[in-house]
C-alpha positions in Angstrom: -33.9 -31.4 -28.0 -32.9 -28.2 -26.3 -31.7 -28.0 -22.7 -32.2 -25.3 -20.0 -28.8 -23.7 -19.4 -27.5 -20.6 -17.8 -27.9 -19.0 -21.3 -31.6 -20.0 -21.4 -33.3 -22.3 -24.0 -31.4 -21.8 -27.2 -32.7 -22.4 -30.7 -30.9 -21.9 -34.0 -33.1 -21.7 -37.1 -30.9 -22.3 -40.2 -33.6 -21.4 -42.7 -34.5 -18.1 -41.0 -30.9 -17.4 -40.1 -32.1 -16.7 -36.5 -30.9 -17.4 -33.0 -33.5 -17.3 -30.2 -33.4 -17.7 -26.4 -36.6 -18.7 -24.6 -38.6 -17.8 -27.7 -37.1 -14.3 -28.0 -34.9 -13.4 -31.0 -31.2 -12.7 -30.2 -29.5 -10.2 -32.4 -26.4 -11.5 -34.1 -24.6 -10.0 -37.1 -24.0 -12.0 -40.3 -20.4 -13.0 -39.7 -20.8 -14.1 -36.1 -24.0 -16.0 -37.1 -22.1 -17.9 -39.8 -19.3 -18.8 -37.3 -21.9 -19.9 -34.8 -23.6 -22.2 -37.3 -20.2 -23.6 -38.3 -19.3 -24.3 -34.6 -22.7 -25.8 -33.8 -22.5 -28.1 -36.8 -19.2 -29.4 -35.4 -20.3 -29.5 -31.8 -17.8 -31.2 -29.5 -15.0 -31.0 -32.1 -12.0 -28.8 -32.1 -12.4 -26.0 -34.7 -9.0 -24.4 -35.3 -8.6 -20.7 -36.1 -7.4 -21.7 -39.6 -10.7 -23.7 -40.1 -12.6 -20.6 -39.2 -10.6 -18.3 -41.5 -11.0 -20.7 -44.4 -14.7 -21.1 -43.8 -15.5 -17.4 -43.4 -13.0 -15.7 -45.7 -11.3 -18.4 -47.8 -7.7 -19.4 -48.0 -6.3 -16.4 -49.9 -7.5 -13.7 -47.5 -5.5 -10.5 -47.1 -7.2 -8.9 -44.0 -6.4 -8.9 -40.3 -8.3 -12.1 -39.6 -7.1 -12.6 -36.1 -8.9 -9.5 -34.9 -12.0 -10.4 -36.9 -12.1 -13.9 -35.4 -11.8 -12.4 -31.9 -14.6 -10.0 -32.7 -16.9 -12.7 -34.0 -16.2 -14.9 -31.0 -16.8 -11.9 -28.6 -20.2 -11.3 -30.2 -21.2 -14.9 -30.0 -20.3 -15.1 -26.3 -22.2 -11.9 -25.7 -25.3 -13.2 -27.5 -25.1 -16.6 -25.6 -24.3 -14.8 -22.3 -21.4 -17.2 -22.0 -18.6 -16.5 -19.5 -15.2 -17.3 -21.2 -13.7 -18.0 -17.8 -16.4 -20.7 -17.1 -17.9 -21.5 -20.5 -21.1 -23.4 -20.8 -21.4 -23.0 -24.6 -18.1 -22.0 -26.3 -14.8 -23.3 -25.0 -11.4 -21.8 -25.9 -8.6 -24.3 -26.6 -5.6 -22.1 -25.9 -3.3 -22.0 -28.9 -5.6 -24.1 -31.0 -9.1 -22.8 -31.5 -12.6 -23.3 -30.1 -15.0 -26.1 -29.3 -18.8 -25.7 -29.0 -20.0 -27.6 -25.9 -23.5 -26.1 -25.3 -26.9 -27.4 -26.0 -28.9 -25.8 -28.8 -31.9 -26.9 -30.8 -31.2 -26.8 -34.5 -34.1 -26.1 -36.9 -32.7 -27.4 -40.2 -33.2 -25.8 -43.6 -36.3 -27.2 -45.4 -35.5 -29.7 -48.1 -36.8 -27.5 -50.8 -34.4 -24.8 -49.9 -31.5 -27.3 -49.7 -32.2 -28.5 -53.2 -31.3 -25.1 -54.5 -27.9 -25.4 -52.9 -27.1 -29.1 -53.0 -27.2 -30.5 -56.5 -28.4 -34.1 -56.7 -26.6 -36.5 -59.1 -23.7 -35.9 -61.5 -23.9 -33.1 -64.0 -24.1 -33.9 -67.7 -21.2 -33.2 -70.1 -23.2 -30.6 -71.9 -24.0 -29.0 -68.6 -20.3 -28.9 -67.7 -19.4 -27.3 -71.0 -22.1 -24.6 -70.5 -21.0 -24.1 -66.9 -17.4 -23.8 -68.0 -18.2 -21.1 -70.5 -20.2 -19.2 -68.0 -17.5 -19.5 -65.4 -14.8 -18.1 -67.8 -17.1 -15.1 -68.6 -17.6 -14.5 -64.9 -13.9 -14.8 -64.1 -13.0 -12.4 -66.9 -15.5 -9.9 -65.5 -14.2 -10.3 -62.0 -10.6 -9.8 -63.3 -11.6 -6.4 -64.8 -13.5 -5.4 -61.6 -10.4 -6.4 -59.5 -8.1 -4.3 -61.7 -10.4 -1.3 -61.4 -10.7 -1.9 -57.6 -6.9 -2.1 -57.1 -6.0 0.8 -59.3 -9.0 2.8 -58.0 -9.4 4.5 -61.3 -11.6 7.6 -61.0 -12.0 6.8 -57.3 -14.3 4.0 -58.4 -13.6 2.0 -55.2 -15.3 4.7 -53.1 -18.4 4.5 -55.3 -19.1 0.9 -54.7 -22.4 0.2 -52.9 -21.8 -0.2 -49.2 -18.3 1.4 -49.4 -19.4 4.7 -47.9 -16.7 5.8 -45.6 -18.0 6.2 -42.0 -17.7 9.7 -40.7 -15.2 10.5 -37.9 -16.1 9.6 -34.3 -16.5 12.7 -32.3 -19.0 11.5 -29.7 -19.1 8.3 -27.7 -21.2 6.5 -25.1 -19.8 3.8 -22.8 -22.7 1.5 -22.1 -23.0 -0.3 -18.7 -20.5 -3.2 -18.6 -22.2 -6.5 -18.0 -21.5 -8.3 -14.8 -20.6 -11.9 -15.9 -20.4 -13.2 -12.3 -24.3 -13.2 -12.2 -23.8 -12.1 -8.6 -25.9 -9.0 -7.8 -23.3 -8.1 -5.1 -20.8 -7.6 -7.9 -22.9 -5.1 -9.8 -21.1 -2.2 -8.0 -17.8 -3.4 -9.7 -19.3 -3.4 -13.2 -21.0 0.0 -12.6 -17.9 1.5 -11.0 -15.7 0.4 -13.9 -18.2 1.8 -16.3 -18.1 5.2 -14.6 -14.3 5.1 -14.4 -14.0 4.5 -18.1 -16.4 7.4 -18.7 -14.4 9.6 -16.4 -11.1 8.7 -18.1 -12.4 9.3 -21.6 -14.1 12.5 -20.5 -10.7 14.1 -20.0 -10.4 14.4 -23.8 -11.7 17.8 -25.0 -12.1 16.8 -28.7 -14.4 13.9 -27.8 -18.0 14.3 -26.4 -18.6 11.5 -23.9 -22.1 10.8 -22.5 -22.4 10.9 -18.8 -23.2 7.9 -16.6 -26.7 9.1 -15.7 -27.9 8.8 -19.3 -26.1 5.5 -20.2 -27.3 3.7 -17.0 -30.8 3.9 -18.4 -29.7 1.2 -20.8 -28.5 -1.2 -18.2 -29.8 -4.7 -18.8 -31.6 -3.8 -22.0 -31.2 -5.5 -25.4 -32.1 -2.4 -27.4 -30.3 -2.4 -30.8 -27.1 -0.3 -30.6 -28.0 2.0 -33.5 -31.2 2.9 -31.6 -29.2 3.6 -28.4 -26.7 5.7 -30.4 -29.6 7.7 -32.0 -31.2 8.3 -28.6 -28.0 9.5 -27.1 -26.9 11.4 -30.3 -23.5 9.7 -30.5 -21.3 8.4 -33.3 -20.2 5.3 -31.5 -20.8 3.1 -28.4 -18.5 1.0 -26.3 -20.0 -2.2 -24.8 -18.5 -5.0 -22.9 -18.4 -7.2 -19.8 -16.4 -7.6 -16.6 -15.6 -10.6 -14.4 -13.7 -10.7 -11.2 -12.2 -13.9 -9.9 -10.3 -13.6 -6.7 -7.6 -10.9 -7.3 -7.9 -11.2 -11.1 -10.2 -9.0 -13.2 -11.1 -9.5 -16.8 -12.6 -6.9 -19.1 -13.9 -7.5 -22.6 -14.8 -4.5 -24.7 -15.7 -3.6 -28.2 -16.2 -0.3 -30.1 -19.2 -0.1 -32.4 -19.7 2.7 -34.9 -23.3 3.8 -35.3 -25.6 3.8 -37.2 -23.8 1.3 -39.4 -23.5 -1.1 -36.4 -19.9 -1.7 -37.5 -17.4 -3.1 -35.2 -14.2 -1.1 -35.2 -12.3 -2.8 -32.3 -12.6 -5.5 -29.8 -10.2 -6.7 -27.1 -10.0 -8.6 -23.8 -7.8 -7.7 -20.8 -6.9 -9.9 -17.9 -5.0 -8.2 -15.0 -4.3 -8.3 -11.3 -7.0 -6.1 -9.7 -4.2 -4.0 -8.1 -3.5 -2.8 -11.6 -7.2 -1.9 -12.3 -6.5 1.8 -12.6 -3.8 1.1 -15.3 -6.3 -1.3 -16.9 -8.8 1.5 -17.2 -6.2 3.7 -18.8 -5.2 1.0 -21.2 -8.8 0.4 -22.4 -9.4 4.1 -22.7 -6.1 4.6 -24.6 -7.0 1.8 -27.0 -10.4 3.4 -27.7 -8.8 6.8 -28.3 -6.3 5.3 -30.7 -9.0 3.5 -32.7 -11.1 6.6 -33.1 -8.0 8.8 -33.8 -9.1 11.4 -31.4 -6.9 14.5 -31.1 -5.5 14.8 -27.7 -3.2 17.4 -26.2 0.1 16.5 -24.4 -1.6 17.3 -21.1 -4.5 15.0 -21.9 -2.1 12.2 -22.9 -0.3 12.5 -19.6 -3.6 12.3 -17.7 -4.7 9.2 -19.7 -1.4 7.4 -19.1 -1.0 8.2 -15.4 -2.1 5.4 -13.1 -1.1 3.9 -9.8 -1.5 0.6 -8.1 -4.3 0.2 -5.7 -5.1 -2.3 -3.0 -8.0 -4.6 -4.1 -9.9 -4.0 -0.9 -9.5 -0.3 -1.3 -10.7 -0.3 -4.9 -13.7 -2.4 -3.9 -14.7 0.2 -1.3 -14.1 3.0 -3.8 -16.4 1.5 -6.5 -19.0 0.8 -3.8 -18.8 4.5 -2.9 -19.4 5.4 -6.6 -22.3 3.0 -6.8 -24.2 4.8 -4.0 -23.0 8.3 -5.1 -24.7 7.9 -8.4 -28.1 7.1 -7.0 -28.5 10.8 -6.4 -30.6 10.9 -3.1 -29.4 12.3 0.2 -29.6 8.9 1.8 -27.4 7.4 -0.9 -25.0 10.3 -0.6 -24.6 9.5 3.1 -23.9 5.8 2.3 -21.3 6.8 -0.4 -19.7 9.1 2.2 -19.1 6.2 4.5 -17.4 4.1 1.8 -15.2 7.0 0.7 -14.2 7.6 4.3 -13.1 4.0 4.6 -11.1 4.3 1.4 -9.3 7.3 2.8 -8.6 5.6 6.1 -6.8 2.8 4.2 -5.2 5.0 1.5 -5.1 8.7 2.3 -3.4 9.5 -1.0 -6.4 8.3 -3.1 -7.4 11.7 -4.8 -10.6 10.4 -6.5 -11.9 9.1 -3.1 -11.4 12.6 -1.7 -13.3 14.1 -4.7 -16.1 11.6 -4.1 -16.3 12.4 -0.5 -16.4 16.2 -1.3 -19.3 15.5 -3.7 -21.2 13.5 -1.0 -20.8 16.4 1.5 -22.0 18.8 -1.2 -25.2 16.8 -1.7 -26.2 16.9 1.9 -25.4 20.6 2.2 -22.3 20.2 4.3 -20.3 22.8 2.3 -17.5 23.3 4.8 -16.5 19.7 4.7 -17.1 19.6 1.0 -14.5 22.4 0.5 -12.0 20.7 2.8 -12.3 17.4 1.0 -12.2 19.0 -2.5 -9.0 20.9 -1.6 -7.4 17.7 -0.3 -8.3 16.0 -3.7 -6.8 18.9 -5.6 -3.6 18.9 -3.4 -3.1 15.3 -4.3 -3.9 15.7 -8.0 -4.2 19.2 -9.5 -5.7 17.8 -12.7 -8.8 16.3 -11.0 -11.7 18.2 -12.6 -14.3 16.7 -10.2 -12.5 18.3 -7.2 -12.5 21.7 -8.8 -16.2 21.5 -9.7 -17.2 20.5 -6.2 -15.0 23.3 -4.8 -16.6 25.8 -7.1 -20.1 25.0 -6.0 -19.3 24.9 -2.3 -17.4 28.2 -2.5 -20.3 29.8 -4.2 -23.1 28.4 -2.0 -21.3 28.6 1.3 -18.7 31.4 1.1 -20.7 33.6 -1.3 -17.4 34.1 -3.1 -18.6 34.6 -6.6 -15.2 35.3 -8.3 -13.4 32.3 -6.9 -16.4 30.1 -7.7 -16.2 31.3 -11.4 -12.5 30.5 -11.5 -13.0 27.0 -10.2 -16.0 26.3 -12.5 -13.8 27.3 -15.5 -10.9 25.2 -14.2 -13.1 22.2 -13.8 -14.4 22.5 -17.3 -10.9 23.0 -18.7 -9.7 19.8 -17.0 -12.8 17.7 -17.5 -14.6 19.2 -20.6 -17.1 16.3 -20.6 -18.1 16.6 -16.9 -21.8 17.3 -17.3 -22.1 18.4 -13.6 -19.4 21.0 -14.0 -21.3 22.6 -17.0 -24.6 22.2 -15.0 -23.2 24.0 -11.9 -21.7 26.8 -14.0 -25.0 27.2 -15.8 -26.8 27.7 -12.5 -24.1 30.2 -11.4 -24.6 32.2 -14.7 -28.3 32.1 -14.4 -28.1 33.5 -10.9 -26.2 36.4 -12.4 -29.0 36.8 -14.9 -26.6 36.0 -17.8 -29.3 33.8 -19.3 -27.9 33.3 -22.8 -24.6 32.0 -21.4 -26.4 29.9 -18.8 -28.5 28.3 -21.6 -25.4 27.5 -23.6 -23.7 25.8 -20.6 -26.9 23.9 -19.7 -27.2 22.8 -23.4 -23.7 21.5 -23.2 -24.6 19.6 -20.0 -27.5 18.1 -21.9 -25.3 17.1 -24.8 -23.3 15.1 -22.3 -26.3 13.9 -20.3 -29.3 14.0 -22.7 -31.5 11.7 -20.6 -31.0 13.5 -17.3 -34.4 14.8 -15.9 -32.5 17.2 -13.7 -30.6 18.9 -16.5 -33.8 19.1 -18.6 -35.8 20.5 -15.7 -33.1 23.1 -14.8 -32.9 24.2 -18.4 -36.6 24.8 -18.2 -36.0 26.8 -15.0 -33.5 29.0 -16.8 -36.0 29.6 -19.6 -38.6 30.6 -16.9 -36.2 33.0 -15.3 -35.6 34.7 -18.7 -39.4 35.0 -19.3 -39.3 32.5 -22.1 -42.3 30.6 -20.8 -43.2 28.6 -23.9 -39.7 27.1 -24.2 -39.8 26.5 -20.4 -43.0 24.5 -20.6 -41.6 22.5 -23.6 -38.4 21.7 -21.8 -40.1 20.7 -18.5 -42.5 18.4 -20.3 -39.5 16.8 -21.9 -38.1 16.2 -18.4 -41.3 14.6 -17.4 -41.3 12.3 -20.5 -38.0 11.0 -19.2 -39.2 10.7 -15.6 -42.9 11.4 -15.0 -42.2 11.4 -11.2 -39.3 13.8 -11.2 -40.3 16.3 -8.4 -38.4 19.4 -9.6 -40.0 19.3 -13.0 -43.5 19.5 -11.5 -42.3 22.3 -9.2 -40.9 24.4 -12.0 -43.8 23.7 -14.3 -46.1 25.0 -11.6 -44.0 28.1 -11.3 -44.3 28.7 -15.0 -48.1 28.3 -15.0 -48.2 30.6 -12.0 -46.3 33.3 -14.0 -48.7 32.9 -16.8 -51.7 33.3 -14.5 -52.8 29.7 -15.2 -53.5 29.1 -11.5 -55.5 25.9 -11.7 -52.7 24.2 -13.7 -50.1 25.6 -11.3 -52.0 24.2 -8.3 -52.2 20.7 -10.0 -48.4 20.7 -10.5 -47.7 21.8 -6.9 -50.0 19.1 -5.7 -48.0 16.5 -7.7 -44.8 18.0 -6.2 -46.3 17.5 -2.7 -47.4 13.9 -3.4 -43.8 13.1 -4.5 -42.5 13.7 -1.0 -42.0 17.4 -0.6 -44.8 18.5 1.7 -43.3 21.6 3.4 -41.9 23.2 0.3 -45.1 22.4 -1.7 -47.2 24.0 1.0 -45.2 27.2 0.7 -45.7 27.2 -3.0 -49.5 26.6 -2.6 -49.8 29.3 0.1 -48.0 31.8 -2.3 -50.4 30.7 -5.1 -53.5 31.2 -2.9 -52.2 34.7 -1.9 -51.9 35.6 -5.6 -55.4 34.3 -6.3 -56.8 36.4 -3.5 -57.6 33.4 -1.3 -56.1 35.2 1.6 -57.7 33.2 4.5 -56.4 29.9 3.1 -53.0 31.5 2.5 -52.8 32.7 6.1 -53.9 29.4 7.4 -51.1 27.6 5.6 -48.6 30.4 6.6 -49.3 29.8 10.3 -48.6 26.1 9.8 -45.3 26.9 7.9 -44.2 29.2 10.8 -44.7 26.3 13.2 -42.6 24.1 11.0 -40.0 26.8 10.9 -39.8 26.7 14.7 -39.3 23.0 14.5 -36.4 23.5 12.0 -38.4 22.0 9.1 -38.9 25.1 7.0 -36.4 27.7 5.7 -37.1 31.4 6.3 -36.8 32.0 2.5 -40.1 30.1 1.8 -42.0 32.0 4.5 -40.7 35.3 2.9 -42.2 34.0 -0.4 -45.7 33.7 1.1 -45.5 37.3 2.4 -44.5 38.4 -1.1 -47.7 36.8 -2.5 -49.7 38.6 0.2 -48.2 41.9 -0.7 -46.6 42.4 2.7 -43.1 43.6 1.8 -42.0 44.5 5.3 -42.6 41.0 6.6 -41.0 39.6 3.4 -37.8 41.5 4.0 -37.9 40.6 7.7 -37.9 36.9 6.8 -35.2 37.4 4.1 -33.0 38.9 6.8 -33.7 35.8 8.8 -32.6 33.8 5.8 -29.4 35.8 5.7 -28.8 35.1 9.4 -29.3 31.4 8.6 -26.7 31.7 5.9 -29.2 30.1 3.5 -27.9 29.1 0.0 -31.3 30.1 -1.4 -30.2 33.7 -1.4 -27.6 32.9 -4.1 -30.4 32.8 -6.7 -32.9 35.4 -5.4 -32.0 37.9 -8.1 -33.0 35.3 -10.7 -36.3 34.3 -8.9 -39.3 35.8 -10.7 -41.5 35.3 -7.6 -39.5 38.0 -5.8 -39.7 40.6 -8.7 -42.1 42.7 -6.7 -39.3 43.4 -4.2 -36.7 44.4 -6.8 -37.4 48.2 -6.9 -37.1 48.4 -3.1 -33.6 49.6 -1.9 -33.7 46.9 0.7 -33.4 44.3 -2.1 -30.2 45.9 -3.4 -28.8 45.9 0.1 -29.6 42.2 0.4 -27.7 41.5 -2.8 -24.7 43.4 -1.5 -24.8 41.4 1.8 -24.3 38.2 -0.2 -21.5 39.7 -2.3 -23.6 39.8 -5.4 -21.4 41.2 -8.2 -22.3 44.8 -9.2 
């Protein structure tokens, strides 16, 4: 009889070679499954590592069995959702072996199937003689095969079925670490450690590492690893778990090569939480060693450099990361509070300053963003995140295009796998109407963050700016496949349809944009559309409402200028653009790339406006 445990109702079907939990199949590879069956059949008994080796590989094995045993045990625990620190199913007897202590319902192999394996009664003498002859023939054949295998004549070994050598690992995804504490309040620690591993590995230029935005979509899923690897377009994935107990932290991780679903490496680490930064470097270093990634001396230094951190400070830091990655303005404000608390306790924590800079950037406080980014860089000149944030803030706030370009390039040099650095640089290049280069950078961002609706939508926006409307529609629809409620994708799609003269479709997209919580901006788009359609009275009615919102501080001058462009009133359009300049609006950074303002381009006042924002000649 099966028992309800923390792992759920477990059933092991020997005939079907299948493990299930609460009626749902649990994926387990052949070797871990064989070990699980062996352990379950000896439930309550000590099973030594020698017993396991002899059972799975035989006595005369010449492989690294210790690592293979560890890997098989790791996979069993992952399948059973069993915490090695507080086991409910598989207990480790230190220095001895393992004992299965869980409850599992065993479905035995049917008798008919057993008869084919277990011979009933003693064999006859004639049968023994026949069997001996067959055995001698088989052994002779095996001896020849073994000789060919060892000598590798004609590279025969490589031609064996299943011996195809896996290709090199050039791309990697770190999947969300599982929180073994089962305490939702500890999710921030698992998510924060996942992000830190991604950030550390992202410093290696020869390795493409998928960003956190894309991998977090697989949090809590049981999707097969080869499918995940295919979806993310990577050669390998890292998965694992994390458990904190007091001031101790334990991480278990394994590296799986896809699509073979082949384990390359598995290891567990148990450290004082004050050494968590060194722990991250150790895990990342082990992964780099296993995949034989080429690293430069500078990258090696960055991978090995780590400092001790107070547990309370680290807890605040990963909580800041947790909120930072949610992406909204409200979560940016919450992350800012945590990063500020970190800095109060540890002013030398460079990554906290970088996180604070990014939080300020997201709420449009560019002056404080620059100040925080510069502090991060002063503490650690190799911190790519600090340079990326400084680049964006310098461009949007100071209108210093040359310094922004230098900082974007420096950020990408230091953190080649930072998708946001490539994303920001793509926006910068598009604003300069260097669309081919902008597309290349945004494609690079998408390689690192393929499931980001923002990156997909912004690539669609670049296609729109370059008059490639078909590709723009295709890319924006891809963004909406990822997230049907992503506002910017509906906005940009409406702009594309508007450029094509498909006004009904454009209006439908702008209405969706408004319904998703963007009423003022959506009304400006709709007023502009009505003006283009010749629905002047409706456009003017909306314009009056927008002006009232502007007085209340709810509407930027740039959007009111847009409506006047649609109405064909250039003088009022330029008047409101001058207001936008007086407001120091960051919208002006991209006006030369905004197709909606093309009617103003031949006017000398447009060139004057570009000069006023230091637009490069």
